[in-house]
C-alpha positions as a Python dict, from the first residue, in 0.01 Angstrom:
ca = {
    (1, 'X'): (0, 0, 0),
    (2, 'X'): (239, -254, 165),
    (3, 'X'): (423, -272, -173),
    (4, 'X'): (406, 91, -239),
    (5, 'X'): (534, 203, 105),
    (6, 'X'): (807, -34, 53),
    (7, 'X'): (923, 111, -277),
    (8, 'X'): (839, 495, -130),
    (9, 'X'): (1131, 375, 146),
    (10, 'X'): (1354, 207, -88),
    (11, 'X'): (1293, -155, 158),
    (12, 'X'): (1314, -482, 2),
    (13, 'X'): (998, -652, 126),
    (14, 'X'): (799, -904, -46),
    (15, 'X'): (432, -887, -49),
    (16, 'X'): (230, -1237, -93),
    (17, 'X'): (-173, -1223, -105),
    (18, 'X'): (-295, -1567, -2),
    (19, 'X'): (-638, -1694, -135),
    (20, 'X'): (-888, -1933, -52),
    (21, 'X'): (-1076, -1873, -358),
    (22, 'X'): (-916, -1965, -726),
    (23, 'X'): (-891, -1594, -793),
    (24, 'X'): (-905, -1279, -579),
    (25, 'X'): (-1168, -1070, -550),
    (26, 'X'): (-1457, -1230, -596),
    (27, 'X'): (-1637, -1060, -329),
    (28, 'X'): (-1550, -708, -501),
    (29, 'X'): (-1723, -836, -825),
    (30, 'X'): (-2053, -960, -622),
    (31, 'X'): (-2099, -590, -451),
    (32, 'X'): (-2354, -354, -563),
    (33, 'X'): (-2519, -580, -815),
    (34, 'X'): (-2200, -620, -1028),
    (35, 'X'): (-2141, -257, -1036),
    (36, 'X'): (-1906, -188, -732),
    (37, 'X'): (-2031, 69, -505),
    (38, 'X'): (-1662, 91, -395),
    (39, 'X'): (-1714, 419, -166),
    (40, 'X'): (-1907, 718, -68),
    (41, 'X'): (-1834, 1087, -162),
    (42, 'X'): (-1915, 1196, 199),
    (43, 'X'): (-1761, 949, 440),
    (44, 'X'): (-1915, 1014, 813),
    (45, 'X'): (-1736, 819, 1136),
    (46, 'X'): (-2074, 879, 1298),
    (47, 'X'): (-2241, 606, 1082),
    (48, 'X'): (-2032, 342, 1185),
    (49, 'X'): (-2047, 121, 1465),
    (50, 'X'): (-1736, 213, 1696),
    (51, 'X'): (-1704, 533, 1477),
    (52, 'X'): (-1439, 699, 1755),
    (53, 'X'): (-1221, 416, 1630),
    (54, 'X'): (-1314, 467, 1280),
    (55, 'X'): (-1212, 817, 1313),
    (56, 'X'): (-893, 782, 1463),
    (57, 'X'): (-771, 547, 1198),
    (58, 'X'): (-896, 761, 909),
    (59, 'X'): (-671, 1044, 1085),
    (60, 'X'): (-389, 815, 1117),
    (61, 'X'): (-416, 734, 763),
    (62, 'X'): (-432, 1099, 625),
    (63, 'X'): (-140, 1173, 855),
    (64, 'X'): (77, 886, 689),
    (65, 'X'): (-56, 1006, 330),
    (66, 'X'): (-236, 761, 102),
    (67, 'X'): (-217, 662, -263),
    (68, 'X'): (103, 705, -519),
    (69, 'X'): (321, 961, -618),
    (70, 'X'): (121, 1251, -749),
    (71, 'X'): (-199, 1391, -663),
    (72, 'X'): (-468, 1157, -881),
    (73, 'X'): (-626, 1180, -1226),
    (74, 'X'): (-941, 1317, -1001),
    (75, 'X'): (-1066, 1541, -777),
    (76, 'X'): (-1143, 1308, -487),
    (77, 'X'): (-1219, 1522, -246),
    (78, 'X'): (-1122, 1715, 93),
    (79, 'X'): (-914, 1470, 299),
    (80, 'X'): (-1020, 1141, 152),
    (81, 'X'): (-731, 919, 137),
    (82, 'X'): (-928, 627, -23),
    (83, 'X'): (-1023, 797, -330),
    (84, 'X'): (-643, 947, -367),
    (85, 'X'): (-565, 625, -388),
    (86, 'X'): (-817, 474, -626),
    (87, 'X'): (-746, 790, -828),
    (88, 'X'): (-378, 712, -805),
    (89, 'X'): (-412, 379, -983),
    (90, 'X'): (-616, 501, -1260),
    (91, 'X'): (-1011, 443, -1154),
    (92, 'X'): (-1233, 699, -1258),
    (93, 'X'): (-1603, 699, -1093),
    (94, 'X'): (-1898, 877, -1105),
    (95, 'X'): (-2161, 1013, -790),
    (96, 'X'): (-2508, 892, -790),
    (97, 'X'): (-2774, 944, -484),
    (98, 'X'): (-2678, 946, -137),
    (99, 'X'): (-2323, 966, -224),
    (100, 'X'): (-2277, 661, -379),
    (101, 'X'): (-1963, 610, -615),
    (102, 'X'): (-1966, 343, -895),
    (103, 'X'): (-1676, 299, -1132),
    (104, 'X'): (-1707, 493, -1435),
    (105, 'X'): (-1749, 187, -1639),
    (106, 'X'): (-2026, 56, -1447),
    (107, 'X'): (-1893, -286, -1357),
    (108, 'X'): (-1720, -411, -1060),
    (109, 'X'): (-1442, -528, -1288),
    (110, 'X'): (-1289, -201, -1342),
    (111, 'X'): (-1228, -166, -981),
    (112, 'X'): (-1051, -511, -969),
    (113, 'X'): (-840, -463, -1276),
    (114, 'X'): (-724, -164, -1131),
    (115, 'X'): (-619, -324, -813),
    (116, 'X'): (-479, -628, -963),
    (117, 'X'): (-277, -444, -1235),
    (118, 'X'): (-104, -174, -941),
    (119, 'X'): (10, -506, -748),
    (120, 'X'): (172, -653, -1083),
    (121, 'X'): (327, -358, -1153),
    (122, 'X'): (468, -367, -788),
    (123, 'X'): (553, -700, -776),
    (124, 'X'): (284, -842, -508),
    (125, 'X'): (215, -1214, -574),
    (126, 'X'): (-103, -1383, -553),
    (127, 'X'): (-144, -1737, -436),
    (128, 'X'): (-511, -1826, -516),
    (129, 'X'): (-621, -2149, -328),
    (130, 'X'): (-405, -2118, -52),
    (131, 'X'): (-618, -2146, 232),
    (132, 'X'): (-455, -2074, 581),
    (133, 'X'): (-604, -2222, 870),
    (134, 'X'): (-433, -2065, 1144),
    (135, 'X'): (-173, -1770, 1214),
    (136, 'X'): (43, -1842, 1482),
    (137, 'X'): (246, -1603, 1647),
    (138, 'X'): (614, -1544, 1674),
    (139, 'X'): (770, -1777, 1952),
    (140, 'X'): (996, -1516, 2071),
    (141, 'X'): (1127, -1159, 1986),
    (142, 'X'): (1262, -1142, 1637),
    (143, 'X'): (1114, -1453, 1543),
    (144, 'X'): (848, -1488, 1229),
    (145, 'X'): (470, -1551, 1218),
    (146, 'X'): (373, -1916, 1132),
    (147, 'X'): (112, -1953, 880),
    (148, 'X'): (-64, -2265, 887),
    (149, 'X'): (-221, -2387, 566),
    (150, 'X'): (-552, -2582, 589),
    (151, 'X'): (-355, -2846, 413),
    (152, 'X'): (-96, -2903, 652),
    (153, 'X'): (172, -2705, 485),
    (154, 'X'): (274, -2378, 635),
    (155, 'X'): (495, -2034, 564),
    (156, 'X'): (649, -1783, 755),
    (157, 'X'): (624, -1442, 750),
    (158, 'X'): (724, -1113, 944),
    (159, 'X'): (378, -946, 934),
    (160, 'X'): (35, -1019, 876),
    (161, 'X'): (-261, -841, 759),
    (162, 'X'): (-590, -1042, 834),
    (163, 'X'): (-873, -940, 604),
    (164, 'X'): (-1122, -1233, 652),
    (165, 'X'): (-1490, -1189, 779),
    (166, 'X'): (-1533, -1186, 1164),
    (167, 'X'): (-1657, -1513, 1187),
    (168, 'X'): (-1336, -1664, 975),
    (169, 'X'): (-1141, -1443, 1208),
    (170, 'X'): (-1211, -1606, 1542),
    (171, 'X'): (-1070, -1929, 1405),
    (172, 'X'): (-760, -1766, 1217),
    (173, 'X'): (-609, -1571, 1484),
    (174, 'X'): (-434, -1665, 1815),
    (175, 'X'): (-645, -1718, 2115),
    (176, 'X'): (-737, -1521, 2395),
    (177, 'X'): (-806, -1206, 2136),
    (178, 'X'): (-1161, -1045, 2253),
    (179, 'X'): (-1429, -1119, 2006),
    (180, 'X'): (-1749, -1026, 1931),
    (181, 'X'): (-1958, -1329, 1812),
    (182, 'X'): (-2030, -1232, 1466),
    (183, 'X'): (-2412, -1194, 1327),
    (184, 'X'): (-2552, -1107, 982),
    (185, 'X'): (-2658, -764, 911),
    (186, 'X'): (-2752, -539, 656),
    (187, 'X'): (-3014, -770, 522),
    (188, 'X'): (-3372, -802, 483),
    (189, 'X'): (-3623, -770, 781),
    (190, 'X'): (-3864, -1059, 854),
    (191, 'X'): (-4193, -951, 945),
    (192, 'X'): (-4550, -1037, 1010),
    (193, 'X'): (-4652, -1175, 675),
    (194, 'X'): (-5006, -1107, 648),
    (195, 'X'): (-4949, -751, 421),
    (196, 'X'): (-4676, -844, 258),
    (197, 'X'): (-4713, -1204, 68),
    (198, 'X'): (-4996, -1022, -147),
    (199, 'X'): (-4697, -756, -244),
    (200, 'X'): (-4436, -995, -319),
    (201, 'X'): (-4162, -811, -524),
    (202, 'X'): (-4314, -539, -579),
    (203, 'X'): (-4118, -228, -516),
    (204, 'X'): (-4178, 132, -364),
    (205, 'X'): (-3999, 432, -288),
    (206, 'X'): (-4079, 533, 63),
    (207, 'X'): (-3993, 540, 384),
    (208, 'X'): (-3960, 285, 676),
    (209, 'X'): (-3975, 400, 1052),
    (210, 'X'): (-3861, 152, 1314),
    (211, 'X'): (-4046, 188, 1658),
    (212, 'X'): (-3927, 27, 1998),
    (213, 'X'): (-4207, 66, 2286),
    (214, 'X'): (-4349, 334, 2127),
    (215, 'X'): (-4061, 545, 2063),
    (216, 'X'): (-3906, 621, 1701),
    (217, 'X'): (-3536, 414, 1672),
    (218, 'X'): (-3466, 514, 1345),
    (219, 'X'): (-3581, 641, 986),
    (220, 'X'): (-3487, 547, 636),
    (221, 'X'): (-3583, 690, 302),
    (222, 'X'): (-3533, 484, 6),
    (223, 'X'): (-3654, 185, -216),
    (224, 'X'): (-3869, -110, -23),
    (225, 'X'): (-3934, -451, -148),
    (226, 'X'): (-4179, -614, -28),
    (227, 'X'): (-4100, -987, -11),
    (228, 'X'): (-4369, -1316, 103),
    (229, 'X'): (-4169, -1309, 458),
    (230, 'X'): (-4125, -916, 534),
    (231, 'X'): (-3932, -621, 380),
    (232, 'X'): (-3623, -610, 147),
    (233, 'X'): (-3415, -312, -2),
    (234, 'X'): (-3170, -44, 85),
    (235, 'X'): (-3412, 79, 368),
    (236, 'X'): (-3483, -245, 543),
    (237, 'X'): (-3108, -315, 529),
    (238, 'X'): (-2998, -13, 703),
    (239, 'X'): (-3257, -77, 987),
    (240, 'X'): (-3171, -451, 1002),
    (241, 'X'): (-2860, -299, 1208),
    (242, 'X'): (-3093, -179, 1482),
    (243, 'X'): (-3398, -359, 1454),
    (244, 'X'): (-3502, -653, 1666),
    (245, 'X'): (-3741, -876, 1762),
    (246, 'X'): (-4042, -736, 1912),
    (247, 'X'): (-3996, -353, 1715),
    (248, 'X'): (-4254, -213, 1472),
    (249, 'X'): (-4183, -166, 1146),
    (250, 'X'): (-4418, 84, 964),
    (251, 'X'): (-4407, 157, 589),
    (252, 'X'): (-4438, 530, 508),
    (253, 'X'): (-4560, 543, 139),
    (254, 'X'): (-4590, 924, 84),
    (255, 'X'): (-4244, 1010, 294),
    (256, 'X'): (-4267, 1362, 155),
    (257, 'X'): (-4642, 1460, 275),
    (258, 'X'): (-4620, 1561, 663),
    (259, 'X'): (-4865, 1313, 882),
    (260, 'X'): (-5068, 1611, 963),
    (261, 'X'): (-5133, 1664, 585),
    (262, 'X'): (-5240, 1345, 442),
    (263, 'X'): (-5603, 1371, 591),
    (264, 'X'): (-5662, 1702, 421),
    (265, 'X'): (-5478, 1556, 116),
    (266, 'X'): (-5742, 1275, 89),
    (267, 'X'): (-6024, 1533, 149),
    (268, 'X'): (-5915, 1802, -117),
    (269, 'X'): (-5831, 1465, -352),
    (270, 'X'): (-6182, 1364, -313),
    (271, 'X'): (-6330, 1678, -387),
    (272, 'X'): (-6126, 1769, -687),
    (273, 'X'): (-6212, 1364, -840),
    (274, 'X'): (-6575, 1456, -761),
    (275, 'X'): (-6566, 1754, -968),
    (276, 'X'): (-6360, 1606, -1266),
    (277, 'X'): (-6519, 1253, -1301),
    (278, 'X'): (-6872, 1397, -1264),
    (279, 'X'): (-6968, 1094, -962),
    (280, 'X'): (-6901, 957, -651),
    (281, 'X'): (-6565, 836, -644),
    (282, 'X'): (-6437, 505, -462),
    (283, 'X'): (-6109, 444, -304),
    (284, 'X'): (-5995, 252, -595),
    (285, 'X'): (-6009, 618, -780),
    (286, 'X'): (-5890, 792, -457),
    (287, 'X'): (-5568, 573, -457),
    (288, 'X'): (-5496, 533, -814),
    (289, 'X'): (-5159, 752, -935),
    (290, 'X'): (-5112, 748, -565),
    (291, 'X'): (-4998, 413, -544),
    (292, 'X'): (-4994, 58, -747),
    (293, 'X'): (-5321, -127, -722),
    (294, 'X'): (-5215, -437, -509),
    (295, 'X'): (-5081, -177, -261),
    (296, 'X'): (-5364, 2, -255),
    (297, 'X'): (-5558, -316, -183),
    (298, 'X'): (-5361, -424, 87),
    (299, 'X'): (-5407, -80, 269),
    (300, 'X'): (-5749, -65, 227),
    (301, 'X'): (-5764, -410, 331),
    (302, 'X'): (-5576, -323, 640),
    (303, 'X'): (-5861, -72, 772),
    (304, 'X'): (-6151, -267, 667),
    (305, 'X'): (-6231, -86, 363),
    (306, 'X'): (-6268, -236, -34),
    (307, 'X'): (-6164, -56, -349),
    (308, 'X'): (-6547, -36, -514),
    (309, 'X'): (-6694, 98, -231),
    (310, 'X'): (-6735, 477, -236),
    (311, 'X'): (-6515, 695, -28),
    (312, 'X'): (-6676, 877, 254),
    (313, 'X'): (-6485, 1174, 371),
    (314, 'X'): (-6493, 979, 736),
    (315, 'X'): (-6298, 709, 590),
    (316, 'X'): (-5998, 950, 532),
    (317, 'X'): (-5847, 942, 865),
    (318, 'X'): (-5766, 577, 843),
    (319, 'X'): (-5678, 551, 512),
    (320, 'X'): (-5417, 864, 574),
    (321, 'X'): (-5284, 688, 885),
    (322, 'X'): (-5244, 372, 698),
    (323, 'X'): (-5059, 545, 401),
    (324, 'X'): (-4816, 672, 662),
    (325, 'X'): (-4747, 351, 839),
    (326, 'X'): (-4858, 36, 710),
    (327, 'X'): (-4745, -150, 1080),
    (328, 'X'): (-4521, -490, 1042),
    (329, 'X'): (-4430, -654, 1366),
    (330, 'X'): (-4067, -723, 1352),
    (331, 'X'): (-3976, -1095, 1374),
    (332, 'X'): (-3606, -1082, 1266),
    (333, 'X'): (-3361, -1125, 959),
    (334, 'X'): (-3502, -1253, 663),
    (335, 'X'): (-3291, -1427, 375),
    (336, 'X'): (-2977, -1421, 548),
    (337, 'X'): (-2793, -1545, 246),
    (338, 'X'): (-2861, -1132, 118),
    (339, 'X'): (-2676, -1019, 435),
    (340, 'X'): (-2402, -764, 287),
    (341, 'X'): (-2184, -809, 601),
    (342, 'X'): (-2152, -978, 972),
    (343, 'X'): (-2142, -762, 1216),
    (344, 'X'): (-1874, -844, 1505),
    (345, 'X'): (-1490, -990, 1502),
    (346, 'X'): (-1243, -871, 1674),
    (347, 'X'): (-1338, -635, 1954),
    (348, 'X'): (-1176, -244, 1860),
    (349, 'X'): (-1013, -262, 2226),
    (350, 'X'): (-781, -497, 2091),
    (351, 'X'): (-651, -319, 1824),
    (352, 'X'): (-432, 16, 1812),
    (353, 'X'): (-640, 286, 1575),
    (354, 'X'): (-335, 413, 1474),
    (355, 'X'): (-219, 174, 1273),
    (356, 'X'): (-476, -147, 1323),
    (357, 'X'): (-174, -338, 1473),
    (358, 'X'): (-333, -597, 1741),
    (359, 'X'): (-220, -483, 2101),
    (360, 'X'): (53, -693, 2237),
    (361, 'X'): (93, -868, 1924),
    (362, 'X'): (361, -655, 1742),
    (363, 'X'): (326, -769, 1341),
    (364, 'X'): (19, -861, 1340),
    (365, 'X'): (-309, -637, 1172),
    (366, 'X'): (-639, -681, 1148),
    (367, 'X'): (-867, -480, 915),
    (368, 'X'): (-1207, -446, 755),
    (369, 'X'): (-1453, -692, 829),
    (370, 'X'): (-1226, -903, 1047),
    (371, 'X'): (-1238, -604, 1335),
    (372, 'X'): (-1586, -495, 1479),
    (373, 'X'): (-1712, -244, 1273),
    (374, 'X'): (-1981, -192, 1026),
    (375, 'X'): (-2187, 66, 885),
    (376, 'X'): (-2507, 140, 643),
    (377, 'X'): (-2567, 51, 289),
    (378, 'X'): (-2376, 297, 42),
    (379, 'X'): (-2037, 237, 9),
    (380, 'X'): (-1948, 279, 361),
    (381, 'X'): (-1852, -56, 436),
    (382, 'X'): (-1645, -83, 159),
    (383, 'X'): (-1466, 242, 210),
    (384, 'X'): (-1371, 89, 591),
    (385, 'X'): (-1194, -204, 384),
    (386, 'X'): (-978, -1, 171),
    (387, 'X'): (-895, 253, 447),
    (388, 'X'): (-796, -2, 723),
    (389, 'X'): (-643, -177, 468),
    (390, 'X'): (-412, 119, 347),
    (391, 'X'): (-344, 217, 706),
    (392, 'X'): (-252, -173, 780),
    (393, 'X'): (-28, -187, 510),
    (394, 'X'): (188, 105, 558),
    (395, 'X'): (180, 59, 971),
    (396, 'X'): (326, -299, 873),
    (397, 'X'): (602, -188, 635),
    (398, 'X'): (676, 68, 914),
    (399, 'X'): (699, -207, 1149),
    (400, 'X'): (950, -419, 965),
    (401, 'X'): (1328, -281, 1005),
    (402, 'X'): (1505, -410, 715),
    (403, 'X'): (1835, -352, 855),
    (404, 'X'): (1782, -569, 1143),
    (405, 'X'): (1603, -904, 999),
    (406, 'X'): (1445, -1165, 1169),
    (407, 'X'): (1596, -1403, 1379),
    (408, 'X'): (1516, -1709, 1180),
    (409, 'X'): (1599, -2005, 1398),
    (410, 'X'): (1580, -2350, 1335),
    (411, 'X'): (1830, -2303, 1035),
    (412, 'X'): (1615, -2116, 793),
    (413, 'X'): (1805, -1953, 599),
    (414, 'X'): (1728, -1584, 494),
    (415, 'X'): (1815, -1288, 284),
    (416, 'X'): (1853, -909, 385),
    (417, 'X'): (1476, -819, 286),
    (418, 'X'): (1150, -825, 483),
    (419, 'X'): (771, -1002, 380),
    (420, 'X'): (419, -954, 479),
    (421, 'X'): (119, -1155, 452),
    (422, 'X'): (-245, -1059, 389),
    (423, 'X'): (-557, -1298, 428),
    (424, 'X'): (-885, -1233, 319),
    (425, 'X'): (-1194, -1427, 333),
    (426, 'X'): (-967, -1683, 260),
    (427, 'X'): (-751, -1385, 156),
    (428, 'X'): (-420, -1309, 362),
    (429, 'X'): (-148, -1070, 292),
    (430, 'X'): (211, -1136, 437),
    (431, 'X'): (484, -918, 430),
    (432, 'X'): (808, -1147, 451),
    (433, 'X'): (1172, -991, 553),
    (434, 'X'): (1356, -1306, 391),
    (435, 'X'): (1282, -1628, 142),
    (436, 'X'): (1258, -1907, 409),
    (437, 'X'): (1282, -2262, 367),
    (438, 'X'): (1102, -2449, 644),
    (439, 'X'): (1327, -2662, 870),
    (440, 'X'): (1351, -3015, 871),
    (441, 'X'): (1217, -3035, 1252),
    (442, 'X'): (881, -2806, 1195),
    (443, 'X'): (785, -2930, 858),
    (444, 'X'): (470, -3133, 764),
    (445, 'X'): (530, -3468, 653),
    (446, 'X'): (530, -3511, 299),
    (447, 'X'): (616, -3150, 196),
    (448, 'X'): (999, -3123, 198),
    (449, 'X'): (1022, -3203, -149),
    (450, 'X'): (755, -2904, -235),
    (451, 'X'): (1026, -2664, -127),
    (452, 'X'): (953, -2302, -53),
    (453, 'X'): (558, -2174, -156),
}
């Protein structure tokens, strides 16, 4: 976005991506089980933590315009700068359930390939295995930022876009910024395990209902996967954003059937099966074809019944209740390694939603997961990453005045063109107004002969 904005404005801006890993985009390749659910067809700011901030940022991005020249090769829908951007850069996609968008090629590599090809065409420089340890603000008006690398070297930049995870951002950014301690979220839930252990790795299509003190906090429809420690799957991941220790998680195995109709459904089913089989029916008969056999065993055990026993009409009520809500007390997060995002990061109050620029630090931008913004599964978090990155890139170029140049100080030579830096999970993007050489006074020992990096 920064390189495109510079080209459109006719500005000479050098854009550099700093990546701690040996290649850019590894996190993209890992999303969506390698398929990359890169966005959602119906993004809704109300689904996000700090939705008002997100809505304001989206509005600002639309006002700036997004994407390259032309309207793109696909119809991205109304007022969606992110999809226009991807269409302009050659990506085709398809929509799956709940509006989830995946690349048409069904591989995350196609998303990354489009981005890298466009960056290469625009002259964006990738510097892999360059870990930025700290971003130091300018020491005076018109002076550049200093990027301290983990190996002791340093670089200069006139604007910096920080796109790392929240935990990394805290150590990277200048001290004093209000910060929300990052915690993993969008992951599996640990629950009381008595009923989960026998169902380990079994998947069902159902609903999860989260209750606190008897009140319903949220309900999520979708895939539920039982694990030895609790419950996983998209529905559990989404509820992990709200769940707390002590909450009750109820698994609804018949989400399409109203609770007040479930007992009658079982009574009618008992009559129908007796007529069809010509004998008394057992609870195994009753639940066969409704849920998997291991699930039936657990549900019946939870209400003190066995599958081989005859199904009495009086037992329909407790079985109906457990079908609509096998209750599991929440004990916390499950396997945190599976969590898709971290909640927390730079407080949104410290950032201007119209640009993603840090208030009081001109030229410093914070985007994506580095901000205290998160959303449910479904492509929403990546949509925010793209949108905030586009907004920051465009804003950073607008904030650089090519004609003024930076006050270099310390005898560092410069050209007349601006510069930008972006750091993300290791990656940082930097816009430079000029090519700089560290001065002898500030250059770390042993690095002078290496020249500019």
